[in-house]
OpenMM code with the backbone's topology and positions (N, CA, C; nanometers):
from openmm import Vec3, app, unit

residues = "UNK UNK UNK UNK UNK UNK UNK UNK UNK UNK UNK UNK UNK UNK UNK UNK UNK UNK UNK UNK UNK UNK UNK UNK UNK UNK UNK UNK UNK UNK UNK UNK UNK UNK UNK UNK UNK UNK UNK UNK UNK UNK UNK UNK UNK UNK UNK UNK UNK UNK UNK UNK UNK UNK UNK UNK UNK UNK UNK UNK UNK UNK UNK UNK UNK UNK UNK UNK UNK UNK UNK UNK UNK UNK UNK UNK UNK UNK UNK UNK UNK UNK UNK UNK UNK UNK UNK UNK UNK UNK UNK UNK UNK UNK UNK UNK UNK UNK UNK UNK UNK UNK UNK UNK UNK UNK UNK UNK UNK UNK UNK UNK UNK UNK UNK UNK UNK UNK UNK UNK UNK UNK UNK UNK UNK UNK UNK UNK UNK UNK UNK UNK UNK UNK UNK UNK UNK UNK UNK UNK UNK UNK UNK UNK UNK UNK".split()
positions = [
    Vec3(0.1200, -0.0881, 0.0301),
    Vec3(0.0085, 0.0838, -0.0030),
    Vec3(0.1213, 0.0937, -0.0017),
    Vec3(-0.0186, 0.2641, -0.0475),
    Vec3(0.1343, 0.3192, -0.1194),
    Vec3(-0.0074, 0.4704, -0.0701),
    Vec3(0.0807, 0.5743, -0.0078),
    Vec3(-0.0386, 0.6597, 0.0960),
    Vec3(0.0305, 0.8562, 0.0479),
    Vec3(-0.0714, 0.8713, -0.0747),
    Vec3(0.0014, 1.0572, -0.0079),
    Vec3(-0.0792, 1.1216, 0.0601),
    Vec3(-0.0322, 1.2118, 0.0800),
    Vec3(-0.0596, 1.3163, 0.1938),
    Vec3(-0.1489, 1.4778, 0.1346),
    Vec3(-0.2421, 1.5374, 0.1432),
    Vec3(-0.2095, 1.6719, 0.1167),
    Vec3(-0.2190, 1.7125, -0.0273),
    Vec3(-0.3039, 1.6757, -0.0931),
    Vec3(-0.1226, 1.6903, -0.2475),
    Vec3(-0.3105, 1.7926, -0.3029),
    Vec3(-0.2166, 1.9052, -0.3801),
    Vec3(-0.3271, 1.9741, -0.4239),
    Vec3(-0.3986, 1.9834, -0.5183),
    Vec3(-0.4823, 1.9953, -0.6128),
    Vec3(-0.5998, 1.9913, -0.7306),
    Vec3(-0.5219, 2.1268, -0.8219),
    Vec3(-0.4263, 2.0787, -0.9315),
    Vec3(-0.4223, 2.1788, -1.0477),
    Vec3(-0.5751, 2.2870, -1.0442),
    Vec3(-0.4970, 2.4028, -1.0238),
    Vec3(-0.5985, 2.4675, -1.0967),
    Vec3(-0.7145, 2.5250, -1.0145),
    Vec3(-0.7117, 2.4698, -0.8684),
    Vec3(-0.8067, 2.4650, -0.7411),
    Vec3(-0.7529, 2.5217, -0.6094),
    Vec3(-0.8048, 2.6018, -0.5347),
    Vec3(-0.7526, 2.6065, -0.3931),
    Vec3(-0.7944, 2.4823, -0.2590),
    Vec3(-0.8380, 2.3657, -0.3991),
    Vec3(-0.8967, 2.2999, -0.2719),
    Vec3(-0.8012, 2.1515, -0.2897),
    Vec3(-0.7915, 2.0491, -0.2309),
    Vec3(-0.7689, 1.9678, -0.1968),
    Vec3(-0.7577, 1.8271, -0.1292),
    Vec3(-0.6891, 1.7281, -0.1932),
    Vec3(-0.6991, 1.6073, -0.1338),
    Vec3(-0.5806, 1.5348, -0.0488),
    Vec3(-0.7346, 1.5261, 0.0741),
    Vec3(-0.6699, 1.4671, 0.1911),
    Vec3(-0.5402, 1.3450, 0.1539),
    Vec3(-0.6280, 1.2495, 0.1354),
    Vec3(-0.5718, 1.1411, 0.1414),
    Vec3(-0.5531, 1.0493, 0.0233),
    Vec3(-0.4971, 1.0119, -0.0561),
    Vec3(-0.5117, 0.9178, -0.2141),
    Vec3(-0.4176, 0.8072, -0.0932),
    Vec3(-0.5129, 0.6629, -0.1010),
    Vec3(-0.4826, 0.5678, -0.0761),
    Vec3(-0.4528, 0.4526, -0.1809),
    Vec3(-0.2856, 0.4351, -0.2140),
    Vec3(-0.3254, 0.3110, -0.3532),
    Vec3(-0.2541, 0.1609, -0.2850),
    Vec3(-0.3498, 0.0388, -0.3711),
    Vec3(-0.3337, -0.0397, -0.2278),
    Vec3(-0.3890, -0.1447, -0.3280),
    Vec3(-0.4081, -0.2763, -0.3147),
    Vec3(-0.4113, -0.4019, -0.4312),
    Vec3(-0.5508, -0.3817, -0.4520),
    Vec3(-0.7016, -0.3530, -0.3396),
    Vec3(-0.8335, -0.3423, -0.4785),
    Vec3(-0.8118, -0.2174, -0.4966),
    Vec3(-0.6800, -0.1469, -0.4924),
    Vec3(-0.7742, 0.0407, -0.6217),
    Vec3(-0.6950, 0.1315, -0.5612),
    Vec3(-0.7883, 0.2569, -0.5664),
    Vec3(-0.7537, 0.3378, -0.4948),
    Vec3(-0.9026, 0.3929, -0.4537),
    Vec3(-0.8554, 0.4882, -0.2995),
    Vec3(-0.9108, 0.5443, -0.2414),
    Vec3(-0.8983, 0.7203, -0.1866),
    Vec3(-0.9808, 0.7731, -0.2225),
    Vec3(-1.0069, 0.8867, -0.1868),
    Vec3(-1.0679, 0.9594, -0.0685),
    Vec3(-0.9427, 0.9436, 0.0148),
    Vec3(-1.0185, 0.9799, 0.1505),
    Vec3(-0.9950, 1.0980, 0.1865),
    Vec3(-1.1424, 1.1411, 0.2324),
    Vec3(-1.1823, 1.3257, 0.2739),
    Vec3(-1.1792, 1.2701, 0.3891),
    Vec3(-1.1314, 1.3316, 0.5026),
    Vec3(-1.0823, 1.3064, 0.6507),
    Vec3(-1.1624, 1.4508, 0.6762),
    Vec3(-1.2718, 1.4085, 0.8283),
    Vec3(-1.3106, 1.5208, 0.8514),
    Vec3(-1.3579, 1.5191, 1.0119),
    Vec3(-1.3539, 1.5998, 1.1298),
    Vec3(-1.3723, 1.6238, 1.2216),
    Vec3(-1.4840, 1.6594, 1.3064),
    Vec3(-1.5620, 1.5962, 1.2691),
    Vec3(-1.7092, 1.6564, 1.3327),
    Vec3(-1.8132, 1.5857, 1.4166),
    Vec3(-1.8539, 1.5959, 1.5124),
    Vec3(-1.9556, 1.5342, 1.6865),
    Vec3(-2.0276, 1.4709, 1.6408),
    Vec3(-2.0655, 1.4502, 1.6784),
    Vec3(-2.2487, 1.3248, 1.6193),
    Vec3(-2.2282, 1.2618, 1.5241),
    Vec3(-2.3754, 1.1640, 1.5599),
    Vec3(-2.3331, 1.0333, 1.4955),
    Vec3(-2.4026, 1.0828, 1.2993),
    Vec3(-2.2666, 0.9313, 1.2675),
    Vec3(-2.3529, 0.9621, 1.0840),
    Vec3(-2.4720, 0.9233, 1.0723),
    Vec3(-2.5103, 0.9542, 0.9821),
    Vec3(-2.6236, 0.8931, 0.8856),
    Vec3(-2.6785, 0.8788, 0.7846),
    Vec3(-2.7404, 0.8051, 0.7016),
    Vec3(-2.7973, 0.8084, 0.5485),
    Vec3(-2.9528, 0.8705, 0.5713),
    Vec3(-2.9731, 0.9539, 0.5104),
    Vec3(-3.1341, 0.9907, 0.4929),
    Vec3(-3.1616, 0.9848, 0.3796),
    Vec3(-3.3017, 0.8831, 0.3639),
    Vec3(-3.3286, 0.8668, 0.2735),
    Vec3(-3.4896, 1.0117, 0.2374),
    Vec3(-3.5018, 1.0557, 0.1519),
    Vec3(-3.5986, 1.1369, 0.1341),
    Vec3(-3.7052, 1.1220, 0.0253),
    Vec3(-3.8431, 1.1150, -0.0323),
    Vec3(-3.9089, 1.0785, -0.1616),
    Vec3(-3.9084, 0.9651, -0.1635),
    Vec3(-3.9194, 0.9884, -0.2996),
    Vec3(-3.9891, 0.7958, -0.3606),
    Vec3(-4.1273, 0.7952, -0.3913),
    Vec3(-4.2229, 0.7750, -0.3751),
    Vec3(-4.3204, 0.7459, -0.4404),
    Vec3(-4.3696, 0.8201, -0.5747),
    Vec3(-4.4122, 0.9830, -0.5057),
    Vec3(-4.4400, 1.0862, -0.5907),
    Vec3(-4.3548, 1.1331, -0.6713),
    Vec3(-4.2112, 1.1664, -0.5482),
    Vec3(-4.1063, 1.2778, -0.5722),
    Vec3(-3.9887, 1.2183, -0.5788),
    Vec3(-3.8553, 1.2944, -0.6300),
    Vec3(-3.7764, 1.2476, -0.6672),
    Vec3(-3.6308, 1.1761, -0.5691),
    Vec3(-3.6282, 1.0451, -0.5261),
    Vec3(-3.5758, 0.9993, -0.4279),
    Vec3(-3.4579, 1.0938, -0.3794),
    Vec3(-3.3935, 1.1490, -0.2640),
    Vec3(-3.3103, 1.1875, -0.2076),
    Vec3(-3.2262, 1.1652, -0.1313),
    Vec3(-3.1029, 1.1465, -0.1322),
    Vec3(-3.0163, 1.0909, -0.0031),
    Vec3(-2.9526, 1.1480, 0.0344),
    Vec3(-2.9908, 1.2356, 0.1720),
    Vec3(-2.8414, 1.2843, 0.1998),
    Vec3(-2.8101, 1.2169, 0.3507),
    Vec3(-2.6568, 1.3155, 0.3728),
    Vec3(-2.5416, 1.2801, 0.4636),
    Vec3(-2.5988, 1.3553, 0.5814),
    Vec3(-2.6318, 1.3288, 0.7409),
    Vec3(-2.5870, 1.4253, 0.8365),
    Vec3(-2.5376, 1.3597, 0.8982),
    Vec3(-2.4672, 1.4839, 1.0179),
    Vec3(-2.3501, 1.4061, 1.0978),
    Vec3(-2.3971, 1.5247, 1.2078),
    Vec3(-2.4882, 1.3874, 1.3247),
    Vec3(-2.5478, 1.5183, 1.4382),
    Vec3(-2.6592, 1.5259, 1.3641),
    Vec3(-2.6754, 1.7009, 1.4091),
    Vec3(-2.7875, 1.7938, 1.2808),
    Vec3(-2.7187, 1.8982, 1.1837),
    Vec3(-2.6083, 1.7916, 1.1953),
    Vec3(-2.5483, 1.9011, 1.1000),
    Vec3(-2.5933, 1.8494, 0.9851),
    Vec3(-2.5997, 1.9044, 0.8231),
    Vec3(-2.7079, 1.8109, 0.6397),
    Vec3(-2.4918, 1.8911, 0.6567),
    Vec3(-2.4306, 1.7531, 0.5519),
    Vec3(-2.3232, 1.7174, 0.5479),
    Vec3(-2.3522, 1.6443, 0.3631),
    Vec3(-2.4359, 1.7101, 0.2592),
    Vec3(-2.4511, 1.6023, 0.2043),
    Vec3(-2.3697, 1.6966, 0.1245),
    Vec3(-2.3205, 1.7882, 0.0877),
    Vec3(-2.2336, 1.9018, 0.0489),
    Vec3(-2.0811, 1.8169, 0.0665),
    Vec3(-2.0233, 1.7506, 0.1215),
    Vec3(-1.9455, 1.6683, 0.1219),
    Vec3(-1.9375, 1.5220, 0.0627),
    Vec3(-2.0228, 1.5034, 0.0037),
    Vec3(-2.0773, 1.3322, -0.1242),
    Vec3(-2.0306, 1.4260, -0.1835),
    Vec3(-2.1233, 1.5718, -0.2465),
    Vec3(-2.0959, 1.6088, -0.3690),
    Vec3(-1.9346, 1.6494, -0.3610),
    Vec3(-1.8671, 1.6095, -0.3099),
    Vec3(-1.7502, 1.6840, -0.3567),
    Vec3(-1.6740, 1.5642, -0.3620),
    Vec3(-1.6708, 1.4781, -0.2693),
    Vec3(-1.5836, 1.3575, -0.2458),
    Vec3(-1.6248, 1.3037, -0.4095),
    Vec3(-1.7321, 1.2763, -0.4334),
    Vec3(-1.7882, 1.2278, -0.5871),
    Vec3(-1.6888, 1.2947, -0.6573),
    Vec3(-1.6863, 1.4520, -0.6829),
    Vec3(-1.5643, 1.4756, -0.7982),
    Vec3(-1.4489, 1.4960, -0.7372),
    Vec3(-1.3846, 1.4710, -0.6694),
    Vec3(-1.2465, 1.4714, -0.6276),
    Vec3(-1.2569, 1.2813, -0.6182),
    Vec3(-1.3458, 1.1846, -0.6751),
    Vec3(-1.3176, 1.0876, -0.6936),
    Vec3(-1.2769, 1.0739, -0.8488),
    Vec3(-1.3562, 1.1846, -0.9223),
    Vec3(-1.3946, 1.1566, -1.0742),
    Vec3(-1.2860, 1.2310, -1.1316),
    Vec3(-1.1986, 1.3238, -1.0300),
    Vec3(-1.0562, 1.4039, -1.0762),
    Vec3(-0.9680, 1.2607, -1.0413),
    Vec3(-0.9755, 1.2130, -0.9720),
    Vec3(-0.8389, 1.0602, -0.9995),
    Vec3(-0.8322, 0.9794, -1.0714),
    Vec3(-0.9742, 0.9759, -1.0756),
    Vec3(-1.0221, 0.8478, -1.2356),
    Vec3(-0.9505, 0.9171, -1.4013),
    Vec3(-0.9476, 1.0814, -1.4219),
    Vec3(-0.9242, 1.1451, -1.4949),
    Vec3(-0.8045, 1.1669, -1.5347),
    Vec3(-0.7423, 1.0707, -1.3627),
    Vec3(-0.5876, 1.2142, -1.3855),
    Vec3(-0.5005, 0.9979, -1.4154),
    Vec3(-0.5903, 0.8890, -1.3642),
    Vec3(-0.5253, 0.7449, -1.3830),
    Vec3(-0.5595, 0.7225, -1.4953),
    Vec3(-0.6692, 0.8068, -1.6176),
    Vec3(-0.7545, 0.7601, -1.7644),
    Vec3(-0.7110, 0.5315, -1.7375),
    Vec3(-0.7484, 0.5154, -1.6656),
    Vec3(-0.7312, 0.3734, -1.6644),
    Vec3(-0.8889, 0.2931, -1.5924),
    Vec3(-0.9516, 0.2613, -1.6705),
    Vec3(-1.0863, 0.1647, -1.6040),
    Vec3(-1.0446, 0.0935, -1.5489),
    Vec3(-0.9819, -0.0311, -1.6178),
    Vec3(-0.9551, -0.1410, -1.4491),
    Vec3(-0.9435, -0.0993, -1.3552),
    Vec3(-0.9260, 0.0180, -1.3318),
    Vec3(-0.8882, 0.0434, -1.1070),
    Vec3(-0.9458, 0.1200, -1.0984),
    Vec3(-1.0306, 0.0678, -0.9903),
    Vec3(-1.1163, 0.1228, -0.9253),
    Vec3(-1.0645, 0.2307, -0.8229),
    Vec3(-1.1137, 0.3536, -0.8317),
    Vec3(-1.1132, 0.4326, -0.7692),
    Vec3(-1.2733, 0.4657, -0.6933),
    Vec3(-1.2610, 0.4960, -0.5667),
    Vec3(-1.3260, 0.4950, -0.4001),
    Vec3(-1.3196, 0.6235, -0.3628),
    Vec3(-1.4474, 0.6893, -0.3023),
    Vec3(-1.4665, 0.7904, -0.3014),
    Vec3(-1.5251, 0.7745, -0.0718),
    Vec3(-1.4250, 0.7802, 0.0013),
    Vec3(-1.4909, 0.7852, 0.1512),
    Vec3(-1.4391, 0.9058, 0.1939),
    Vec3(-1.5149, 0.8857, 0.2771),
    Vec3(-1.5430, 0.9897, 0.4133),
    Vec3(-1.5343, 0.9642, 0.5296),
    Vec3(-1.4396, 0.9670, 0.5472),
    Vec3(-1.3442, 0.9162, 0.7251),
    Vec3(-1.4172, 1.0711, 0.9013),
    Vec3(-1.5120, 1.0317, 0.9627),
    Vec3(-1.5015, 1.0948, 0.9966),
    Vec3(-1.4982, 1.0486, 1.1339),
    Vec3(-1.4048, 1.0905, 1.1824),
    Vec3(-1.2346, 1.0828, 1.3360),
    Vec3(-1.3403, 1.0645, 1.4698),
    Vec3(-1.4119, 1.1835, 1.4635),
    Vec3(-1.4687, 1.1927, 1.6183),
    Vec3(-1.5851, 1.2009, 1.6404),
    Vec3(-1.6764, 1.0848, 1.5214),
    Vec3(-1.7805, 1.0796, 1.5073),
    Vec3(-1.8220, 0.9911, 1.6046),
    Vec3(-2.0122, 1.0167, 1.6251),
    Vec3(-2.0361, 0.9143, 1.7694),
    Vec3(-2.0267, 0.8085, 1.6809),
    Vec3(-1.9892, 0.6928, 1.6526),
    Vec3(-2.0607, 0.5506, 1.5886),
    Vec3(-2.0671, 0.4512, 1.6981),
    Vec3(-2.2172, 0.3435, 1.6221),
    Vec3(-2.2449, 0.2347, 1.7376),
    Vec3(-2.1816, 0.1278, 1.7374),
    Vec3(-2.1329, 0.0957, 1.8362),
    Vec3(-2.0973, -0.0270, 1.8279),
    Vec3(-2.1154, -0.1481, 1.7306),
    Vec3(-2.1726, -0.1559, 1.6631),
    Vec3(-2.1897, -0.2538, 1.5769),
    Vec3(-2.2379, -0.2142, 1.4433),
    Vec3(-2.1724, -0.2540, 1.3334),
    Vec3(-2.2010, -0.1570, 1.2183),
    Vec3(-2.1689, -0.0979, 1.1855),
    Vec3(-2.3027, 0.0480, 1.1229),
    Vec3(-2.2430, 0.1972, 1.1516),
    Vec3(-2.1858, 0.2300, 1.0110),
    Vec3(-2.0661, 0.1722, 0.9349),
    Vec3(-2.0694, 0.2235, 0.7697),
    Vec3(-2.1852, 0.2516, 0.6827),
    Vec3(-2.2027, 0.3349, 0.6270),
    Vec3(-2.2937, 0.3211, 0.5203),
    Vec3(-2.2213, 0.4124, 0.3804),
    Vec3(-2.3256, 0.4083, 0.2507),
    Vec3(-2.3015, 0.4422, 0.1246),
    Vec3(-2.4018, 0.5635, 0.1654),
    Vec3(-2.3785, 0.6615, 0.0591),
    Vec3(-2.4423, 0.8116, 0.0407),
    Vec3(-2.3828, 0.8017, -0.0665),
    Vec3(-2.4632, 0.7681, -0.2239),
    Vec3(-2.4297, 0.7653, -0.3603),
    Vec3(-2.2873, 0.7424, -0.3864),
    Vec3(-2.2763, 0.6305, -0.3872),
    Vec3(-2.1208, 0.5804, -0.4545),
    Vec3(-2.0565, 0.6217, -0.3052),
    Vec3(-2.0213, 0.7435, -0.2212),
    Vec3(-1.9869, 0.7585, -0.1547),
    Vec3(-1.9635, 0.7011, -0.0199),
    Vec3(-1.8224, 0.6200, 0.0103),
    Vec3(-1.8779, 0.5277, 0.1773),
    Vec3(-1.8560, 0.6270, 0.3322),
    Vec3(-1.9259, 0.5783, 0.4006),
    Vec3(-1.8479, 0.6739, 0.4884),
    Vec3(-1.8510, 0.5456, 0.6203),
    Vec3(-1.7494, 0.6368, 0.6866),
    Vec3(-1.7218, 0.5551, 0.7731),
    Vec3(-1.6380, 0.6196, 0.8809),
    Vec3(-1.4954, 0.4981, 0.9652),
    Vec3(-1.4165, 0.5340, 1.0102),
    Vec3(-1.2563, 0.4968, 1.0308),
    Vec3(-1.1828, 0.5807, 1.1356),
    Vec3(-1.0105, 0.5163, 1.1101),
    Vec3(-1.0383, 0.4048, 1.0490),
    Vec3(-1.0509, 0.3220, 1.2016),
    Vec3(-1.0086, 0.1536, 1.1931),
    Vec3(-1.0584, 0.0680, 1.0650),
    Vec3(-1.1965, 0.0992, 1.1233),
    Vec3(-1.3147, 0.0554, 1.0109),
    Vec3(-1.2529, 0.0739, 0.7974),
    Vec3(-1.1763, 0.1790, 0.7597),
    Vec3(-1.1386, 0.2346, 0.6750),
    Vec3(-1.0180, 0.1487, 0.6337),
    Vec3(-0.9238, 0.1035, 0.7871),
    Vec3(-0.8445, 0.0647, 0.7295),
    Vec3(-0.8206, -0.1210, 0.7264),
    Vec3(-0.9196, -0.2147, 0.7625),
    Vec3(-0.9386, -0.3075, 0.7708),
    Vec3(-1.0016, -0.3195, 0.5924),
    Vec3(-1.0579, -0.1669, 0.5437),
    Vec3(-1.1044, -0.1981, 0.3912),
    Vec3(-1.0152, -0.1973, 0.2713),
    Vec3(-0.8609, -0.1203, 0.3604),
    Vec3(-0.8083, -0.0861, 0.2965),
    Vec3(-0.6931, -0.2507, 0.2827),
    Vec3(-0.7601, -0.2656, 0.3567),
    Vec3(-0.6111, -0.3908, 0.3916),
    Vec3(-0.6250, -0.5490, 0.3230),
    Vec3(-0.6791, -0.5303, 0.2807),
    Vec3(-0.7951, -0.6107, 0.2231),
    Vec3(-0.7122, -0.6541, 0.0814),
    Vec3(-0.6782, -0.8215, 0.0100),
    Vec3(-0.6442, -0.8330, -0.0721),
    Vec3(-0.6642, -0.8529, -0.2226),
    Vec3(-0.6631, -0.7906, -0.3124),
    Vec3(-0.7098, -0.7849, -0.4807),
    Vec3(-0.6440, -0.8379, -0.5798),
    Vec3(-0.6379, -0.7626, -0.7259),
    Vec3(-0.5735, -0.8190, -0.7872),
    Vec3(-0.4594, -0.6892, -0.7777),
    Vec3(-0.4183, -0.5830, -0.7734),
    Vec3(-0.3060, -0.4966, -0.7775),
    Vec3(-0.1881, -0.5356, -0.7493),
    Vec3(-0.0556, -0.5887, -0.8448),
    Vec3(0.0910, -0.6456, -0.8108),
    Vec3(0.1099, -0.4583, -0.7314),
    Vec3(0.2224, -0.5423, -0.7073),
    Vec3(0.3055, -0.4512, -0.6226),
    Vec3(0.4052, -0.3237, -0.7137),
    Vec3(0.3897, -0.4155, -0.8381),
    Vec3(0.4590, -0.3168, -0.9907),
    Vec3(0.3583, -0.2033, -0.9422),
    Vec3(0.2363, -0.2759, -0.9896),
    Vec3(0.1211, -0.1648, -1.0273),
    Vec3(0.0333, -0.0997, -0.9463),
    Vec3(0.0770, -0.1071, -0.8107),
    Vec3(0.0887, -0.0176, -0.6686),
    Vec3(0.2133, 0.1340, -0.7141),
    Vec3(0.3394, 0.0569, -0.7500),
    Vec3(0.4089, 0.1380, -0.7613),
    Vec3(0.4175, 0.2804, -0.8475),
    Vec3(0.3944, 0.1877, -0.9653),
    Vec3(0.2819, 0.3307, -1.0714),
    Vec3(0.1503, 0.4224, -1.0786),
    Vec3(0.0944, 0.3251, -1.0564),
    Vec3(-0.0219, 0.4046, -0.9975),
    Vec3(0.0035, 0.5052, -0.9000),
    Vec3(0.0177, 0.4897, -0.8001),
    Vec3(0.0972, 0.6023, -0.6712),
    Vec3(0.1926, 0.7020, -0.7425),
    Vec3(0.3060, 0.6770, -0.8496),
    Vec3(0.3872, 0.7473, -0.9348),
    Vec3(0.3030, 0.8788, -1.0285),
    Vec3(0.2194, 0.8410, -1.1238),
    Vec3(0.0979, 0.8548, -1.2459),
    Vec3(0.0631, 0.9593, -1.0981),
    Vec3(-0.0344, 0.9438, -0.9740),
    Vec3(-0.0958, 1.0695, -0.9035),
    Vec3(0.0060, 1.1339, -0.8370),
    Vec3(0.0857, 1.1384, -0.8081),
    Vec3(0.2211, 1.1709, -0.7155),
    Vec3(0.2074, 1.2433, -0.8174),
    Vec3(0.2786, 1.2842, -0.9091),
    Vec3(0.2988, 1.3490, -1.0726),
    Vec3(0.1518, 1.4232, -1.1174),
    Vec3(0.0516, 1.3549, -1.1344),
    Vec3(-0.0912, 1.4428, -1.1724),
    Vec3(-0.1579, 1.5883, -1.0088),
    Vec3(-0.1269, 1.5200, -0.8784),
    Vec3(-0.1950, 1.5693, -0.7931),
    Vec3(-0.0347, 1.6249, -0.6603),
    Vec3(0.0358, 1.7426, -0.7485),
    Vec3(0.1308, 1.8045, -0.6342),
    Vec3(0.1023, 1.8297, -0.5001),
    Vec3(0.2587, 1.8320, -0.3924),
    Vec3(0.1855, 1.8585, -0.2724),
    Vec3(0.1156, 2.0072, -0.3225),
    Vec3(0.0490, 2.0269, -0.1606),
    Vec3(-0.0696, 2.1349, -0.1851),
    Vec3(0.0390, 2.2053, -0.0781),
] * unit.nanometer
topology = app.Topology()
chain = topology.addChain("A")
for resn in residues:
    res = topology.addResidue(resn, chain)
    for name in ("N", "CA", "C"):
        topology.addAtom(name, app.Element.getBySymbol(name[0]), res)
């Protein structure tokens, strides 16, 4: 596994908190220190459009999901390799997570905590060490230090 921390997005003042390249692919990790319990809320459905929201405590954090989707798309474009899976993750460091379960997905963005993310990243996958090193180098070039 190889990790890049605090990488700049060319042409933007925004940054990528962490890029993790591992045997299962690339994780674009946005780390947040929010208090409260993260949860997915689904509204609408039968007669109105179905929408998914991310709430942490009472705070609406749905904009973080949008940002995560955009960041993952930028990484996909930089890699220009459809065979590599790129996943967006929101990792809430100080949130009130339940003892069992707890992590979930909102519109293709995984919402989790550090230890659960470490287990996910540590899984075996199809990428070799050489492929991981090459992907890491491509990402380091595409996203310079912030």
